[in-house]
N, C-alpha and C positions, 0 to 999 in steps of 0.2 A: 213903797217907801222911797223917799229920795236919798241921795248919797249923804247929805248933811245929817239927816235923822239917823241913818245907819251908823255914821261915824259917832254921833252922840251916844247911841246905844252901846256901841262897842267900847267907847271910853268909860261909860258907866259900869259896864261889866268888868273892865280892867280894874277900875277903882274898887269894885266890890271884891274882886279876887285879892287885891293887895290888902284890903281890910281883913278878909278872911285869914290870910296868911299871918297878918299882924296879930289877930286875935288868937292864933294858934301857934305861938312862938315855940311851944314845946315840940312841934313837929319838925324834925330835923331834915336838912336838905338831903341827906343820904336816904331817908325814908321816902321823901318825895320822889327821888330818882328811882327807887325800887318800885314804887307803886304806879307812878305816873309818867316816868321817863323824862321829867324835867324838874328843876328846882328854882329857888329864888335867883341863883346865879345865872341860870339859863334865861330867866325873864329879863335880867339885867342886860345880858348879851343881846337878846332880841330887841330890847329897847334901844340900845346903841345902833343896831343894824337898821331898825325902822327910822331912826333919826337920820342916819346917813342916806337912806333911800329917799328921804324927803328933802335932802340938801342941808340938813342941820348937823351940827357937831355936838355930840354929847359924849363926855368922857365916861369910861366904864365905871369909875368910882362914883361919879355923879348919878349914873343910872342905878348903881347898887344902893345908894342912899335913898333914891326914889322908891325902890322896891322894898328895901328893908325898913324904911321910915326913920333911919338914923345912919350915921357913918357905919360902914360894914365892920370895922374894927371894934366899935362899941357894941354892936349887935352880937358879934362873935364872942366877945368877952362876957357879955351878960347871959346869952341864951344858948350858945352852941356847946354841946356836950361831946365828949370823946366818943367816936363810933365804937360800938362793941365789935368783937370778933365775928359774931353772928351777922351783924349788919354789913360788915366788910365782905364776908363770904357771900352773902346774898347779892350784894351789889356786884361783886366781881364775877359771879356766876350768871348774872342776868343776860349777858351777851352770848353766853354759850348754850342757851336753851334753843 
């Protein structure tokens, strides 16, 4: 497979991941961090880093809007819930295992 086809497939997978996250807004970032070690904000940071590596400039908030499908503040107001004590405890203990 040539590099262009590889890039196209990787881009398709990224779009599918974003759609999956968008379709599952009930899954909170803290849960993603506990289970997978990354969240929507991590993806946004990786997006910014990848842009910089390729000589492009992408603002973190622009990257968040790409990942969240809307401005982060709007997503947070509509979909983010307060983390439970159990979620916080699990998150805080994950690095101690």
